C-alpha positions in Angstrom: 38.2 -23.2 20.5 35.6 -25.5 22.2 36.5 -28.6 24.0 33.9 -31.0 25.3 30.4 -30.7 26.5 31.4 -31.6 30.0 33.4 -28.4 30.3 30.3 -26.3 30.0 27.3 -27.0 32.1 23.9 -25.7 31.0 22.1 -23.4 33.5 19.0 -25.4 32.7 18.3 -29.0 31.4 19.4 -29.3 27.8 15.9 -30.3 26.7 14.0 -27.5 28.4 10.3 -28.1 28.0 9.3 -25.6 25.3 5.6 -26.6 25.3 3.9 -23.2 25.4 0.2 -22.4 25.3 -1.3 -21.6 22.0 -2.8 -18.5 23.6 0.7 -17.2 24.5 2.0 -17.9 21.0 -0.9 -16.0 19.4 -0.4 -13.1 21.8 3.3 -12.5 21.0 3.5 -13.9 17.4 3.9 -11.2 14.9 5.9 -10.3 11.8 9.4 -9.1 12.3 13.0 -9.2 11.2 15.3 -12.2 11.7 18.2 -10.0 12.8 21.0 -11.5 10.9 22.2 -7.9 11.1 21.3 -4.7 12.8 20.4 -2.4 11.1 18.5 -5.0 9.1 19.2 -5.2 5.3 15.9 -3.4 4.4 17.4 -0.2 6.1 20.5 -0.1 3.9 20.8 2.9 1.6 20.3 2.4 -2.1 23.1 3.5 -4.5 25.7 3.2 -1.7 29.0 4.3 -3.2 31.9 1.9 -3.4 34.5 4.4 -2.1 33.5 4.3 1.6 33.8 0.5 1.5 37.3 0.8 -0.1 38.2 3.2 2.6 36.9 0.7 5.3 39.0 -2.1 3.8 42.1 0.2 3.6 41.5 1.2 7.2 41.6 -2.4 8.3 44.8 -2.9 6.4 46.5 -0.1 8.3 45.1 -1.2 11.7 46.5 -3.6 14.3 44.5 -6.3 16.2 42.0 -6.8 13.4 39.3 -9.5 13.9 39.7 -12.5 11.7 37.9 -12.8 8.5 34.8 -14.8 7.5 34.3 -15.2 3.7 31.0 -15.8 2.0 30.6 -16.6 -1.7 27.2 -16.5 -3.4 26.8 -19.1 -6.2 23.4 -18.2 -7.7 22.8 -21.1 -10.1 20.2 -23.9 -9.8 19.3 -26.5 -12.3 15.6 -26.4 -11.5 13.1 -24.0 -9.7 11.8 -24.7 -6.3 8.6 -22.8 -6.0 8.9 -21.9 -2.3 12.4 -20.4 -2.7 13.0 -16.7 -1.9 16.8 -16.7 -2.5 18.5 -14.8 -5.3 19.0 -17.5 -7.9 19.4 -18.1 -11.6 17.7 -21.1 -13.0 19.6 -22.6 -15.9 20.9 -25.8 -17.5 23.6 -24.0 -19.3 26.9 -25.0 -17.5 28.9 -22.3 -19.3 27.2 -19.7 -17.2 29.2 -20.8 -14.2 32.5 -20.4 -16.1 31.7 -16.7 -16.8 30.5 -16.1 -13.3 33.6 -17.5 -11.7 35.7 -15.3 -13.9 33.9 -12.2 -12.5 33.8 -13.5 -9.0 37.6 -13.9 -9.0 37.9 -10.4 -10.4 35.8 -9.0 -7.5 37.9 -10.9 -4.9 41.1 -9.5 -6.5 39.8 -6.0 -6.5 38.8 -6.1 -2.8 42.0 -8.0 -1.8 44.3 -5.2 -3.0 42.9 -3.0 -0.2 43.1 -5.6 2.6 46.8 -5.6 3.2 48.6 -8.7 4.5 46.4 -9.4 7.5 44.0 -12.0 5.9 43.7 -14.6 8.7 40.4 -16.4 7.9 38.4 -18.6 10.2 35.4 -19.3 8.1 34.4 -19.9 4.5 30.9 -20.5 3.3 29.6 -21.2 -0.2 25.9 -20.5 -0.5 23.3 -20.1 -3.2 21.6 -21.0 -5.3 23.3 -24.4 -5.5 27.1 -24.3 -5.1 27.3 -27.9 -6.3 26.2 -26.5 -9.7 29.9 -26.0 -10.1 31.8 -29.1 -11.2 34.8 -30.4 -9.3 37.4 -28.7 -11.6 35.7 -25.4 -11.1 35.5 -25.8 -7.3 39.2 -26.9 -7.2 40.3 -23.9 -9.1 38.1 -21.6 -6.9 39.5 -23.1 -3.7 43.1 -22.7 -5.0 42.4 -19.1 -5.8 40.9 -18.4 -2.4 43.9 -20.0 -0.7 46.1 -17.6 -2.6 44.2 -14.6 -1.3 43.2 -15.7 2.2 45.1 -17.4 5.0 42.8 -20.1 6.4 43.5 -21.1 10.0 44.1 -24.8 10.7 40.7 -25.1 12.4 38.8 -23.0 9.9 35.2 -23.9 9.1 34.8 -24.5 5.4 31.2 -25.0 4.6 29.2 -25.5 1.4 25.4 -25.8 0.7 24.4 -28.9 -1.1 21.6 -29.9 -3.4 21.3 -33.7 -2.9 19.8 -34.0 -6.4 23.1 -32.9 -7.9 25.5 -35.4 -6.2 27.6 -38.1 -7.6 29.1 -41.0 -5.6 32.4 -39.1 -5.2 31.1 -35.5 -4.6 31.7 -35.5 -0.8 35.1 -37.1 -1.1 36.0 -34.5 -3.7 34.8 -31.7 -1.5 36.7 -33.1 1.5 39.9 -33.2 -0.6 39.4 -29.5 -1.1 39.2 -28.8 2.6 35.4 -28.6 3.1 34.4 -29.9 6.5 30.8 -28.7 6.9 27.7 -29.0 4.8 24.1 -28.0 4.7 21.3 -29.1 2.5 17.6 -28.7 2.2 15.2 -31.5 3.1 12.1 -29.3 3.4 9.7 -32.3 3.4 9.9 -36.0 2.5 6.3 -36.3 1.5 6.0 -36.9 -2.3 2.7 -34.8 -2.6 4.4 -31.9 -0.9 7.5 -32.2 -3.0 5.5 -32.2 -6.2 3.5 -29.1 -5.0 6.8 -27.2 -4.6 8.6 -28.8 -7.6 11.4 -30.4 -5.5 11.3 -34.1 -5.9 13.9 -35.5 -3.5 13.2 -38.9 -2.0 14.3 -39.9 1.5 16.8 -42.4 0.0 18.6 -39.5 -1.8 19.1 -37.6 1.5 20.1 -40.7 3.3 22.8 -41.4 0.8 24.0 -37.8 0.9 24.4 -37.9 4.7 26.1 -41.3 4.6 28.6 -40.0 2.0 29.3 -36.8 4.0 30.0 -38.8 7.1 32.2 -41.2 5.3 34.2 -38.3 3.9 34.8 -36.9 7.4 32.5 -33.9 7.4 32.4 -32.7 11.0 28.9 -31.1 10.9 25.8 -31.7 8.8 23.0 -29.3 8.8 19.5 -29.9 7.3 16.6 -27.6 6.7 12.9 -28.3 7.2 10.1 -26.0 6.2 6.7 -26.0 7.7 3.7 -24.3 6.1 4.2 -25.7 2.6 1.3 -26.7 0.4 -0.4 -30.1 1.2 1.4 -30.5 4.5 -0.6 -32.1 7.3 0.3 -32.8 10.9 0.6 -36.5 10.1 2.7 -36.1 7.0 5.1 -33.6 8.5 5.4 -35.7 11.7 6.6 -38.5 9.4 9.1 -36.2 7.8 10.5 -35.1 11.1 10.7 -38.7 12.4 12.6 -39.8 9.3 15.1 -37.0 9.6 15.6 -37.7 13.3 16.5 -41.3 12.4 19.2 -39.9 10.1 20.6 -37.8 13.0 22.0 -34.7 11.4 24.1 -32.6 13.7 21.9 -29.5 13.2 18.3 -29.0 12.1 16.7 -25.7 11.0 12.9 -25.6 11.2 11.9 -22.7 9.0 8.5 -21.1 8.6 7.4 -20.7 5.0 6.6 -17.1 4.1 4.2 -17.0 1.2 4.9 -13.7 -0.6 3.9 -14.3 -4.2 3.8 -10.6 -5.0 7.6 -10.4 -4.2 8.8 -13.8 -5.4 7.5 -14.9 -8.8 8.2 -18.5 -8.2 5.8 -18.6 -5.3 3.0 -17.7 -7.7 3.2 -21.3 -9.0 2.1 -22.5 -5.6 -1.7 -23.1 -5.2 -2.5 -21.0 -2.2 -5.6 -23.1 -1.5 -3.3 -26.0 -0.6 -1.4 -24.0 2.1 -2.0 -24.9 5.7 -4.1 -22.4 7.6 -2.9 -20.5 10.7 -4.1 -23.3 13.1 -2.4 -26.0 11.1 0.8 -24.1 10.9 0.8 -23.6 14.6 0.2 -27.3 15.1 3.1 -28.2 12.7 5.4 -25.9 14.6 4.6 -27.0 18.1 4.5 -30.8 17.4 7.8 -30.6 15.5 9.6 -28.6 18.1 8.5 -31.0 20.9 9.5 -34.1 18.9 13.0 -32.6 18.2 13.5 -31.9 21.9 12.2 -35.4 22.8 14.7 -36.9 20.4 17.6 -35.2 22.2 18.1 -32.1 20.1 18.8 -28.8 21.9 17.0 -25.6 21.0 19.7 -23.1 20.0 17.4 -20.2 19.2 15.0 -18.9 16.6 14.4 -21.9 14.4 17.7 -23.9 15.0 18.3 -27.1 16.9 21.5 -29.0 17.4 22.8 -32.2 19.1 24.2 -31.5 22.6 27.8 -32.1 21.5 27.6 -29.9 18.5 29.7 -26.7 18.5 26.6 -24.5 18.2 25.3 -25.8 21.5 28.7 -25.6 23.1 28.9 -22.0 22.0 25.4 -21.4 23.5 26.6 -22.8 26.8 29.8 -20.8 27.0 28.1 -17.6 25.8 30.2 -17.4 22.6 27.3 -17.9 20.2 27.1 -15.3 17.4 24.7 -14.5 14.6 25.4 -13.0 11.1 24.0 -13.2 7.6 24.9 -16.9 7.6 22.7 -17.5 10.6 24.0 -18.8 14.0 27.7 -19.4 14.1 30.5 -20.1 16.6 32.9 -17.6 15.0 32.1 -14.3 16.8 33.4 -10.9 15.8 34.7 -11.7 12.4 34.8 -9.2 9.6 32.5 -10.7 6.9 33.7 -10.3 3.4 31.0 -11.3 0.9 31.5 -11.8 -2.8 29.1 -12.6 -5.6 25.8 -11.3 -6.8 23.5 -10.0 -4.0 26.0 -11.0 -1.3 25.9 -9.1 2.0 29.0 -8.4 4.1 30.1 -6.4 7.1 33.5 -4.9 7.8 33.9 -2.9 11.0 30.8 -0.7 11.3 29.8 -0.9 7.7 27.3 -3.2 6.0 27.3 -3.6 2.2 25.3 -5.6 -0.3 26.2 -6.3 -3.9 24.0 -5.8 -6.9 21.3 -8.4 -7.4 21.3 -8.9 -11.1 24.1 -10.7 -13.0 24.0 -8.1 -15.8 24.6 -5.2 -13.4 27.1 -7.2 -11.4 29.2 -7.9 -14.5 28.9 -4.3 -15.8 30.3 -2.8 -12.6 33.2 -5.1 -12.5 33.9 -4.4 -16.2 34.1 -0.7 -15.2 36.6 -1.6 -12.5 34.2 -0.8 -9.7 33.3 -3.0 -6.8 29.7 -4.1 -7.5 28.1 -2.6 -4.4 24.5 -1.6 -4.5 23.4 -0.8 -1.0 24.9 -0.2 2.4 24.9 1.6 5.7 27.5 3.0 8.1 26.5 2.2 11.6 26.1 5.2 14.0 26.9 4.9 17.7 23.3 4.1 18.6 23.3 1.4 15.9 26.4 -0.2 17.4 25.0 -0.2 20.9 21.6 -1.7 19.8 23.3 -4.2 17.5 25.3 -5.5 20.5 22.3 -5.7 22.7 20.1 -7.4 20.0 22.9 -9.9 19.3 23.1 -10.9 22.9 19.3 -11.3 23.1 19.3 -13.4 19.9 22.0 -15.6 21.3 20.4 -16.0 24.7 23.2 -14.2 26.5 22.5 -11.9 29.5 22.5 -8.1 28.9 24.4 -6.7 31.9 23.5 -3.1 32.4 26.9 -2.2 34.1 28.8 -3.7 31.2 26.8 -1.7 28.6 27.2 1.5 30.7 31.0 1.1 30.8 31.3 0.1 27.2 29.0 2.8 25.7 29.1 5.6 28.4 25.3 5.6 28.9 22.9 5.2 31.8 21.1 2.1 30.8 17.7 2.7 32.5 17.6 6.2 31.1 18.8 5.3 27.6 16.3 2.5 27.3 13.5 3.8 29.5 10.8 3.3 26.8 12.1 -0.1 25.9 12.2 -1.4 29.5 8.6 -0.2 30.0 7.6 -2.0 26.8 9.2 -5.2 28.1 6.8 -5.3 31.0 4.4 -7.7 29.3 7.2 -10.1 28.4 8.4 -10.0 32.0 4.9 -10.7 33.3 4.6 -13.8 31.1 8.0 -15.1 32.2 9.6 -14.6 28.8 12.2 -12.1 30.1 13.7 -11.4 33.5 15.1 -8.0 34.6 16.9 -8.6 37.9 20.0 -7.1 39.5 20.5 -4.8 36.6 20.6 -7.7 34.1 18.2 -8.5 31.3 17.9 -12.2 30.4 15.7 -14.1 28.0 14.3 -17.1 29.8 14.2 -20.6 28.2 10.5 -20.1 27.5 11.2 -16.7 26.0 13.7 -18.0 23.5 10.8 -18.9 21.2 9.8 -15.2 21.2 13.3 -13.7 20.9 12.6 -11.9 17.6 9.7 -10.1 19.2 11.8 -9.3 22.3 14.6 -8.0 20.1 12.1 -5.8 18.1 11.5 -3.8 21.3 15.1 -2.4 20.9 14.9 -1.8 17.2 14.9 1.9 16.7 14.1 1.6 12.9 10.8 -0.2 13.2 9.0 3.1 13.8 10.1 4.2 10.3 8.4 3.0 7.2 10.0 0.3 5.1 9.0 -1.5 1.9 10.1 -4.8 3.4 7.6 -7.4 4.4 8.8 -9.6 7.3 7.9 -13.2 8.0 5.8 -14.3 11.0 7.8 -15.1 14.1 6.2 -18.5 14.4 
């Protein structure tokens, strides 16, 4: 449990100058995974049987000293289509679809719960989508009551929900707070009307401003907002105005995402006019100017594309080295077993990753057959566990101590990672990484390139994959 910022002193100034030469960015910018897991989801095996997962849940039930649980629910429904979106969603105005979905979602939770045993201490809940606020208050209330019957939430549990500001009423946040939600996240993307029209997400500044005011009035302890650079019709001037407007609203956390235009994979993106997309030079300018403005405004760079206020728990976790990363992004709740429910949801229990079926029809069909709706998965081998630990530390800006890894995994670090340490030489030469006194550390400047640095230790990248990764910057 974190206390105050004063208890944890940063090893460098909070607003470390991250202005880096364009030449350096071009040199190390490439396409690569975001490492919300290792192995990454594209390496999961298709047609993964449900029985090994059942065994894993049962093993947890018979074990002592289990890690606490984190629970994720995927609510796929949206009222309208955002052209940029790459999430697994169902666009519909038919509210009855959520009634059917919740019935199956509860069935999945009941099926998994019968194997869990009594140890269901839960520190984190997150509803993502889609748009979880597609559900009405009665549905959310029934769902939360159901979850409290099956999981034992700790007094300080994080209960988060993603919000579409366009779906809110005057009492949405007070209703959510009454159900126990204390954290929220919603997409801003861009405040410029021309950009919003180009991606079919009309959402004026006043709407977001009202949502944030209501969330604060309802007592939400953390508000996260998402920005996307690289969208059609964005310019340096227009996006600077968006960033400035958001800074004035002062959300606790800001994610600055790079738009990946992959129309051959995501049908909705085919509705975007590619001629209106910023070119590589413009995208770089959007990123660098936005990053610097957020730092100048007092936000702290957490890692990858995340910024937070100095007193926010994410920054406190960064300072005391307890920051963690999973399929929900950066989190303060390390080492939880992640139970994921709903269509396409990805979870991890012990050394096993699993992902549910992606289509509603298949998801419903498996549950009707009395089968957990698992589609893909992987059981981590000893090398996967070692590398996952190392990559996690890199992604969270924590030192990789050779001695600790040798004791923990019975290896000789320099011999085991001989090739990787040689490959890191170019990063060391540029001051992005230090290797001193048998300790590997990403420098403040190197944190912008942490995905590329982590890729050095990814044993799967030499093997072909159908996945297409986004650019690092």
